[in-house]
PAZAPA-4460 file (N, C-alpha, C; in steps of 0.05 Angstrom, whole numbers, plus 32768, in hexadecimal, padded with zeros to 4 digits):
% residues 220
    n_x    n_y    n_z   ca_x   ca_y   ca_z    c_x    c_y    c_z   seq   type   mol
   8002   81EF   808C   7FF7   81EB   8071   8000   81D0   8065     1      X     A
   801B   81CB   8069   8026   81B2   805D   8019   819A   806B     2      X     A
   8016   819B   8086   800A   8184   8094   7FEE   817F   808A     3      X     A
   7FDF   8195   8086   7FC3   8191   807D   7FC2   8186   8061     4      X     A
   7FD5   8190   8050   7FD5   8186   8035   7FDC   8169   8033     5      X     A
   7FED   8160   8045   7FF5   8144   8046   7FE0   8133   8053     6      X     A
   7FCC   8140   8060   7FB6   8131   806C   7FBE   811E   8082     7      X     A
   7FD4   8125   808F   7FDE   8113   80A4   7FD1   8118   80BF     8      X     A
   7FC5   8130   80C2   7FB9   8137   80DC   7F9B   813B   80DA     9      X     A
   7F8F   812F   80C7   7F72   8130   80C4   7F64   8123   80DC    10      X     A
   7F51   8131   80E8   7F41   8126   80FD   7F24   812E   80F8    11      X     A
   7F11   811C   80FE   7EF5   8123   80FB   7EEB   8130   8115    12      X     A
   7ED0   8133   8116   7EC5   8142   812D   7EC7   8132   8147    13      X     A
   7ECE   8118   8145   7ED1   8108   815D   7EEE   8107   8166    14      X     A
   7F00   8114   8158   7F1C   8115   8160   7F2D   80FF   8155    15      X     A
   7F21   80EE   8144   7F31   80D9   8138   7F2F   80DB   8119    16      X     A
   7F39   80C7   810C   7F38   80C8   80EE   7F1F   80BC   80E2    17      X     A
   7F0E   80B0   80F3   7EF4   80A9   80E9   7EF2   8091   80D7    18      X     A
   7F06   8080   80D7   7F05   806A   80C4   7EFB   8050   80D1    19      X     A
   7EF1   8051   80EA   7EE6   8039   80F6   7ECE   802F   80E7    20      X     A
   7ECC   8015   80E4   7EB7   8009   80D3   7EA6   7FF6   80E4    21      X     A
   7E8C   7FF9   80E1   7E7A   7FE6   80ED   7E6B   7FD8   80D6    22      X     A
   7E67   7FBE   80D8   7E5B   7FAF   80C2   7E3D   7FAD   80C7    23      X     A
   7E2D   7FB6   80B4   7E10   7FB4   80B6   7E08   7F96   80B7    24      X     A
   7DFA   7F8E   80CC   7DF3   7F72   80CE   7DE2   7F67   80B8    25      X     A
   7DD5   7F79   80A8   7DC5   7F70   8092   7DD5   7F68   807A    26      X     A
   7DEF   7F6F   807A   7E00   7F68   8063   7E07   7F4B   8063    27      X     A
   7E07   7F3E   804C   7E0D   7F22   8049   7E26   7F1F   8038    28      X     A
   7E3A   7F10   8043   7E53   7F0D   8035   7E57   7EF0   802D    29      X     A
   7E63   7EEC   8016   7E67   7ED1   800B   7E79   7EC0   801D    30      X     A
   7E8C   7ECD   802B   7E9E   7EBE   803D   7EAB   7ED2   804F    31      X     A
   7EB7   7EC9   8065   7EC3   7EDB   8079   7EDA   7EEC   806D    32      X     A
   7EE8   7EE2   8059   7EFE   7EF1   804E   7EF4   7F0B   8040    33      X     A
   7EDD   7F08   8033   7ED2   7F1F   8025   7EC5   7F33   803A    34      X     A
   7EBD   7F28   8050   7EB3   7F3A   8066   7ECB   7F4A   8071    35      X     A
   7EE1   7F3D   8075   7EF9   7F4C   807E   7F02   7F60   8069    36      X     A
   7F00   7F59   8050   7F07   7F6B   803B   7EF5   7F84   803B    37      X     A
   7EDB   7F7F   8040   7EC8   7F95   8042   7ED1   7FA9   8058    38      X     A
   7ED9   7F9E   806F   7EE1   7FB0   8085   7EF9   7FC0   807D    39      X     A
   7F0D   7FB3   8071   7F25   7FC1   8069   7F1F   7FD6   8054    40      X     A
   7F0F   7FD0   8040   7F09   7FE3   802B   7EF8   7FFA   8035    41      X     A
   7EE6   7FF5   8047   7ED5   800B   8052   7EE6   801E   8063    42      X     A
   7EF9   8012   8072   7F0B   8023   8082   7F1C   8034   806F    43      X     A
   7F25   8028   805A   7F36   8037   8046   7F25   804D   8039    44      X     A
   7F0C   8047   8032   7EFB   805B   8026   7EF7   8073   8038    45      X     A
   7EF4   806E   8052   7EF0   8084   8065   7F0A   8094   8068    46      X     A
   7F21   8087   8063   7F3A   8095   8065   7F41   80A5   804C    47      X     A
   7F31   80A2   8037   7F36   80B1   801E   7F26   80CB   8020    48      X     A
   7F34   80E1   801F   7F28   80FB   8023   7F22   8109   8009    49      X     A
   7F2D   8100   7FF3   7F27   810B   7FD9   7F2A   80F5   7FC4    50      X     A
   7F15   80F1   7FB5   7F14   80DC   7FA0   7F07   80E9   7F87    51      X     A
   7F16   80FA   7F79   7F0B   8109   7F63   7EFF   80F9   7F4D    52      X     A
   7F08   80E0   7F49   7EFE   80D0   7F33   7EE8   80BD   7F3D    53      X     A
   7EE1   80BF   7F57   7ECC   80AE   7F63   7ED2   8090   7F60    54      X     A
   7EEB   8089   7F62   7EF2   806C   7F60   7EE6   805B   7F76    55      X     A
   7EE2   8067   7F8D   7ED7   8058   7FA3   7EB9   805D   7FA8    56      X     A
   7EAC   806A   7F95   7E90   8071   7F98   7E7E   8058   7F9A    57      X     A
   7E86   8042   7F8C   7E77   802A   7F8D   7E81   8016   7FA2    58      X     A
   7E92   801F   7FB4   7E9B   800E   7FCA   7E85   800D   7FDF    59      X     A
   7E6F   8001   7FD8   7E57   8000   7FE9   7E4C   7FE3   7FE9    60      X     A
   7E45   7FD9   8000   7E38   7FBF   8001   7E4C   7FA8   8004    61      X     A
   7E41   7F90   8004   7E51   7F79   800A   7E5F   7F6C   7FF2    62      X     A
   7E58   7F75   7FDA   7E65   7F6A   7FC2   7E7F   7F78   7FBC    63      X     A
   7E93   7F73   7FCD   7EAC   7F81   7FCA   7EBB   7F7B   7FB0    64      X     A
   7EB6   7F64   7FA5   7EC3   7F5D   7F8B   7EB9   7F6E   7F74    65      X     A
   7EA3   7F7C   7F78   7E99   7F8D   7F63   7EA2   7FAA   7F66    66      X     A
   7EB1   7FB0   7F7C   7EBB   7FCB   7F80   7ECF   7FD2   7F6A    67      X     A
   7ECE   7FEB   7F62   7EE2   7FF5   7F4E   7EFE   7FF2   7F59    68      X     A
   7F10   7FE7   7F49   7F2B   7FE3   7F51   7F31   7FCB   7F62    69      X     A
   7F1D   7FBC   7F6A   7F21   7FA4   7F7B   7F1D   7F8B   7F6A    70      X     A
   7F30   7F79   7F6C   7F30   7F61   7F5C   7F31   7F48   7F6E    71      X     A
   7F1F   7F36   7F68   7F1D   7F1D   7F78   7F25   7F05   7F67    72      X     A
   7F2C   7EF0   7F76   7F34   7ED7   7F69   7F30   7EC0   7F7D    73      X     A
   7F2F   7EA7   7F73   7F2D   7E91   7F86   7F46   7E90   7F98    74      X     A
   7F41   7E8A   7FB1   7F57   7E87   7FC5   7F68   7E6F   7FBE    75      X     A
   7F82   7E72   7FC2   7F94   7E5C   7FBB   7F90   7E44   7FCD    76      X     A
   7F88   7E49   7FE6   7F85   7E32   7FF8   7F6A   7E25   7FF6    77      X     A
   7F57   7E32   7FE8   7F3C   7E27   7FE4   7F30   7E34   7FCB    78      X     A
   7F30   7E27   7FB5   7F27   7E33   7F9C   7F0A   7E3A   7F9C    79      X     A
   7EFB   7E30   7FAF   7EDE   7E36   7FB1   7ED9   7E50   7FC0    80      X     A
   7EEE   7E5B   7FCC   7EEB   7E74   7FDB   7EF6   7E8B   7FCB    81      X     A
   7EE6   7EA0   7FC7   7EEE   7EB8   7FB9   7EFB   7ECB   7FCD    82      X     A
   7F11   7ED8   7FC5   7F1E   7EEB   7FD7   7F29   7F02   7FC6    83      X     A
   7F2F   7F18   7FD3   7F3A   7F30   7FC6   7F57   7F29   7FBF    84      X     A
   7F5E   7F2C   7FA5   7F79   7F26   7F9C   7F88   7F3E   7F93    85      X     A
   7F7B   7F55   7F8F   7F89   7F6D   7F86   7F78   7F86   7F89    86      X     A
   7F86   7F9C   7F8C   7F79   7FB7   7F8E   7F8A   7FCA   7F7E    87      X     A
   7F7E   7FD8   7F6B   7F8C   7FEA   7F5A   7F7E   8005   7F59    88      X     A
   7F8A   801A   7F66   7F7F   8035   7F66   7F92   8048   7F58    89      X     A
   7FA1   803E   7F45   7FB5   804E   7F37   7FA9   8065   7F28    90      X     A
   7FB7   807C   7F29   7FAE   8094   7F1B   7F92   809E   7F24    91      X     A
   7F8B   8099   7F3D   7F72   80A3   7F47   7F73   80BE   7F53    92      X     A
   7F8B   80CA   7F56   7F8E   80E4   7F63   7F81   80E4   7F7E    93      X     A
   7F82   80CE   7F8C   7F74   80CB   7FA6   7F85   80D7   7FBC    94      X     A
   7F78   80E6   7FCD   7F86   80F2   7FE4   7F7B   80E5   7FFE    95      X     A
   7F8D   80DF   8010   7F85   80D3   8029   7F9D   80C4   8034    96      X     A
   7F97   80AE   8042   7FAC   809E   804F   7FA3   8081   8050    97      X     A
   7FB6   8070   8056   7FB0   8054   8059   7FAA   8050   8077    98      X     A
   7F91   8049   807E   7F89   8048   809A   7F97   8032   80AA    99      X     A
   7F9B   8037   80C3   7FA8   8024   80D5   7F98   8009   80D5   100      X     A
   7F7E   800B   80D0   7F6E   7FF3   80D1   7F77   7FDE   80BD   101      X     A
   7F83   7FE6   80A7   7F8E   7FD3   8094   7FA3   7FC1   80A2   102      X     A
   7FB3   7FCD   80B3   7FC8   7FBE   80C0   7FBD   7FAB   80D5   103      X     A
   7FA5   7FB0   80DE   7F99   7F9E   80F2   7F8E   7F84   80E5   104      X     A
   7F8A   7F85   80CA   7F7E   7F6E   80BC   7F94   7F5B   80B4   105      X     A
   7FA3   7F51   80C8   7FBA   7F40   80C2   7FB2   7F27   80B3   106      X     A
   7F9C   7F1A   80BC   7F94   7F01   80AF   7F8D   7F06   8092   107      X     A
   7F7F   7F1D   808D   7F77   7F23   8072   7F8F   7F25   805F   108      X     A
   7FA3   7F34   8068   7FBA   7F39   8056   7FCB   7F20   8054   109      X     A
   7FCE   7F11   8069   7FDE   7EF9   8067   7FD2   7EE5   8054   110      X     A
   7FB7   7EE5   8052   7FA9   7ED2   8041   7FA6   7EDC   8024   111      X     A
   7FAF   7EF4   801F   7FAE   7EFF   8004   7FC5   7EF3   7FF3   112      X     A
   7FC5   7ED8   7FEF   7FDB   7ECB   7FE3   7FDC   7ECF   7FC5   113      X     A
   7FC7   7EDB   7FBA   7FC7   7EE1   7F9D   7FD1   7EFE   7F97   114      X     A
   7FD4   7F0E   7FAC   7FDC   7F2A   7FA7   7FFA   7F2B   7FA2   115      X     A
   8001   7F2F   7F89   801E   7F31   7F82   8024   7F4E   7F78   116      X     A
   8010   7F5F   7F75   8015   7F7A   7F6C   8004   7F8D   7F7C   117      X     A
   8010   7FA2   7F87   8002   7FB8   7F95   800A   7FD2   7F89   118      X     A
   7FF7   7FE0   7F7D   7FFC   7FF8   7F6E   7FEB   800F   7F7A   119      X     A
   7FF7   8021   7F89   7FE8   8038   7F94   7FF3   8052   7F88   120      X     A
   8001   8051   7F72   800F   8067   7F67   7FFD   807D   7F5D   121      X     A
   8009   8095   7F5A   7FFB   80AC   7F4E   7FE2   80B4   7F5C   122      X     A
   7FE4   80B5   7F77   7FCE   80BF   7F87   7FD9   80D4   7F9A   123      X     A
   7FCC   80D9   7FB0   7FD6   80EC   7FC4   7FD4   80DF   7FE0   124      X     A
   7FDB   80C5   7FE1   7FDB   80B8   7FFB   7FF1   80C3   800C   125      X     A
   7FEB   80C7   8026   7FFE   80D3   8038   8002   80C1   8050   126      X     A
   8015   80C8   8061   801A   80B8   8079   8033   80A8   8077   127      X     A
   8038   8097   808A   8050   8087   808B   804E   8070   8077   128      X     A
   8065   8063   8072   8065   804B   8061   8051   8037   806B   129      X     A
   803F   802C   805A   802B   8019   8063   8038   7FFE   8069   130      X     A
   803F   7FF9   8082   804E   7FE1   8089   803E   7FC7   8085   131      X     A
   8024   7FCA   8082   8014   7FB1   807C   801E   7FA4   8063   132      X     A
   802C   7FB3   8051   8038   7FA8   8039   804B   7F91   803F   133      X     A
   8058   7F94   8056   806C   7F80   805E   805F   7F65   8064   134      X     A
   8045   7F64   8068   8037   7F4C   806F   802B   7F3E   8057   135      X     A
   802D   7F49   803F   8023   7F3D   8027   8037   7F27   801E   136      X     A
   8030   7F0E   8020   8044   7EF9   801E   8051   7EF5   8003   137      X     A
   8041   7EF9   7FED   804C   7EF4   7FD2   804D   7F0D   7FC1   138      X     A
   804D   7F24   7FCE   804F   7F3D   7FBF   806A   7F3E   7FAF   139      X     A
   8068   7F45   7F96   807F   7F47   7F84   8084   7F63   7F7A   140      X     A
   806E   7F72   7F77   806F   7F8C   7F69   8062   7FA1   7F7C   141      X     A
   8072   7FB5   7F85   8068   7FCA   7F96   806C   7FE5   7F89   142      X     A
   8057   7FF4   7F87   8058   800E   7F79   8049   8023   7F8B   143      X     A
   8059   8034   7F98   804E   804A   7FA8   8055   8065   7F9C   144      X     A
   805C   8066   7F83   8066   807E   7F76   8052   8095   7F78   145      X     A
   805D   80AE   7F78   804E   80C6   7F75   8037   80C8   7F8A   146      X     A
   803F   80C7   7FA3   802D   80CB   7FB9   803A   80DE   7FCD   147      X     A
   8030   80DF   7FE6   803B   80F1   7FFA   8042   80E1   8013   148      X     A
   804A   80C8   8010   8054   80B9   8026   806E   80C6   8031   149      X     A
   8072   80C3   804B   808A   80CF   8057   8095   80BE   806D   150      X     A
   80AB   80C7   8079   80B8   80B8   808E   80CB   80A3   8083   151      X     A
   80D0   808F   8093   80E3   807B   808B   80D6   8064   807C   152      X     A
   80E7   8054   806F   80DE   803B   8062   80E9   8024   8073   153      X     A
   80D8   8011   807B   80E2   7FFB   808C   80F8   7FEB   807E   154      X     A
   810D   7FE5   808C   8123   7FD6   807F   811A   7FBA   8077   155      X     A
   8104   7FB0   8083   80FA   7F95   807C   80F0   7F94   805F   156      X     A
   80EB   7FAB   8053   80E2   7FAB   8038   80F7   7F9F   8025   157      X     A
   8110   7FA2   802C   8126   7F99   801B   812C   7F7C   801F   158      X     A
   811F   7F6F   8033   8122   7F53   8037   810C   7F43   802A   159      X     A
   80F7   7F51   8020   80E1   7F44   8012   80E8   7F3B   7FF6   160      X     A
   80DC   7F26   7FED   80E2   7F1B   7FD3   80D2   7F2A   7FBD   161      X     A
   80DA   7F43   7FB9   80CD   7F54   7FA6   80DD   7F55   7F8C   162      X     A
   80CF   7F59   7F76   80DC   7F5C   7F5C   80DE   7F7A   7F54   163      X     A
   80CC   7F8B   7F5E   80CC   7FA7   7F56   80C3   7FB8   7F6E   164      X     A
   80D1   7FCD   7F73   80CA   7FE1   7F88   80CB   7FFC   7F7C   165      X     A
   80B4   800A   7F7B   80B2   8025   7F72   80A6   8036   7F89   166      X     A
   80B8   8045   7F96   80AF   8057   7FAC   80B8   8073   7FA7   167      X     A
   80BD   807A   7F8D   80C7   8094   7F86   80B1   80A9   7F88   168      X     A
   80BA   80C2   7F89   80A8   80DA   7F8A   8095   80D8   7FA3   169      X     A
   80A1   80D5   7FBA   8094   80D8   7FD4   80A5   80EA   7FE5   170      X     A
   80A2   80E7   7FFF   80B1   80F8   8012   80C0   80E5   8026   171      X     A
   80C7   80CE   801E   80D6   80BC   802F   80F1   80C8   8036   172      X     A
   80F9   80C5   804F   8112   80D1   8058   8120   80BD   806B   173      X     A
   8136   80B1   8062   8145   809F   8073   815F   8096   8065   174      X     A
   8171   808A   8074   8189   807D   8068   8182   8062   805E   175      X     A
   818C   805A   8048   8188   803F   803E   8196   802B   8052   176      X     A
   8188   8017   805B   8194   8005   806F   81A8   7FF2   8062   177      X     A
   81B8   7FE5   8073   81CD   7FD3   806A   81C2   7FBB   805A   178      X     A
   81A9   7FB3   8061   819D   7F9C   8054   8190   7FA4   8039   179      X     A
   8195   7FBC   802F   818A   7FC4   8015   8191   7FB0   7FFF   180      X     A
   81A9   7FA6   8000   81B3   7F94   7FEC   81A6   7F78   7FEE   181      X     A
   8196   7F73   8002   8189   7F59   8004   8172   7F57   7FF0   182      X     A
   8168   7F6D   7FE7   8151   7F6D   7FD6   8157   7F5F   7FBB   183      X     A
   8145   7F4D   7FB2   8149   7F3F   7F99   813D   7F4D   7F81   184      X     A
   8136   7F66   7F84   8127   7F75   7F6F   8137   7F76   7F55   185      X     A
   8129   7F78   7F3F   8135   7F7E   7F25   8135   7F9B   7F1F   186      X     A
   8122   7FAA   7F2C   8120   7FC7   7F29   8117   7FD4   7F43   187      X     A
   8125   7FEA   7F4A   811D   7FF9   7F62   8121   8016   7F5C   188      X     A
   810D   8026   7F61   810D   8043   7F5C   8108   8052   7F76   189      X     A
   811B   8061   7F7F   8119   8071   7F98   811A   808F   7F92   190      X     A
   8119   8097   7F7A   811E   80B3   7F72   810A   80C6   7F7E   191      X     A
   8113   80DF   7F81   8102   80F5   7F8A   80F5   80F0   7FA5   192      X     A
   8107   80E9   7FB8   80FF   80E8   7FD4   8113   80F8   7FE4   193      X     A
   8117   80F2   7FFD   812A   8101   800D   813D   80ED   801B   194      X     A
   8145   80D8   800C   8159   80C6   8017   8173   80D4   801B   195      X     A
   8183   80CB   802F   819D   80D7   8034   81B0   80C2   803C   196      X     A
   81C9   80CA   8042   81DD   80B7   804A   81EA   80AA   8031   197      X     A
   81F8   8094   8036   8206   8087   8020   81F6   806F   8015   198      X     A
   81FA   8069   7FFC   81EF   8050   7FF1   81FF   8039   7FFC   199      X     A
   81F2   8026   800A   8201   8011   8017   8210   7FFF   8003   200      X     A
   8227   7FF5   800C   8238   7FE4   7FFB   8229   7FCA   7FF3   201      X     A
   8214   7FC2   8002   8206   7FAA   7FFC   81F8   7FAC   7FE1   202      X     A
   81F7   7FC3   7FD5   81EC   7FC6   7FBA   81F9   7FB2   7FA7   203      X     A
   8212   7FAC   7FAC   8220   7F9A   7F9A   8217   7F7D   7F9C   204      X     A
   8206   7F77   7FB0   81FB   7F5C   7FB3   81E2   7F58   7FA2   205      X     A
   81D7   7F6D   7F96   81BE   7F6B   7F88   81C2   7F60   7F6C   206      X     A
   81C5   7F46   7F6A   81CD   7F39   7F51   81B6   7F39   7F3D   207      X     A
   819D   7F3D   7F46   8186   7F3D   7F33   8180   7F59   7F29   208      X     A
   818D   7F6D   7F33   8186   7F89   7F2D   818D   7F90   7F10   209      X     A
   8178   7F9B   7F03   817B   7FA5   7EE8   817A   7FC3   7EE6   210      X     A
   816B   7FCF   7EF8   8168   7FEC   7EF7   8164   7FF7   7F14   211      X     A
   8173   800C   7F1A   816F   801B   7F33   8171   8038   7F2E   212      X     A
   815F   8047   7F39   815E   8065   7F35   815D   8072   7F50   213      X     A
   8172   8082   7F56   8174   808F   7F70   8174   80AE   7F6E   214      X     A
   816E   80B9   7F57   8171   80D5   7F52   8160   80E7   7F64   215      X     A
   8169   8100   7F68   815A   8114   7F77   8155   810B   7F94   216      X     A
   8169   8103   7FA1   8169   80FE   7FBE   8180   810D   7FCB   217      X     A
   8187   8105   7FE2   819D   8112   7FF1   81B4   8100   7FF7   218      X     A
   81B9   80EC   7FE5   81CE   80D9   7FEA   81EA   80E7   7FE8   219      X     A
   81FD   80DB   7FF6   8219   80E5   7FF5   822C   80CE   7FF1   220      X     A
***
């Protein structure tokens, strides 16, 4: 029951998760970056199993910048090229997972140089920590609160130049790594997970830290 509720073992009639995307040749895209964004967003839409507010209902066609929750801006390396700069599905009560296909779009994420905030909070996303986050070069604000992510959190997260990390109210379970204190964040909230072990002494190196919340875990 728990596995089904977390949607980690969903399979379609073909035995896979069904998020493979083929691009209709009749679709016309303004540039290759928006074509790649289309593939990523369509894979994500297929991975969403419940969207009670119909936030992704208009995720149809090649005009990805008109999709609900998707924001575009001129690319930093070429102001004449429009690219996806942000995605906000906060408070959508969305159930599903972040498809592996997102991780395959390495060029897309590396080129998202305007994406400084990623907010997926207050949904029902399940699965492992979305490691594609580690490839976002200028990300400053990460919010995965109130979902059903589980497993470990990659230690590389604490080496990223982030200002805020909110991963509370999930099912993450691991020891905080020794490099935890490398993080330059001003606020980090890890509450209501299943962390265990000791808080590393490197916490004392976090000179920019203004707020940290560790409550309701298994620290000792």
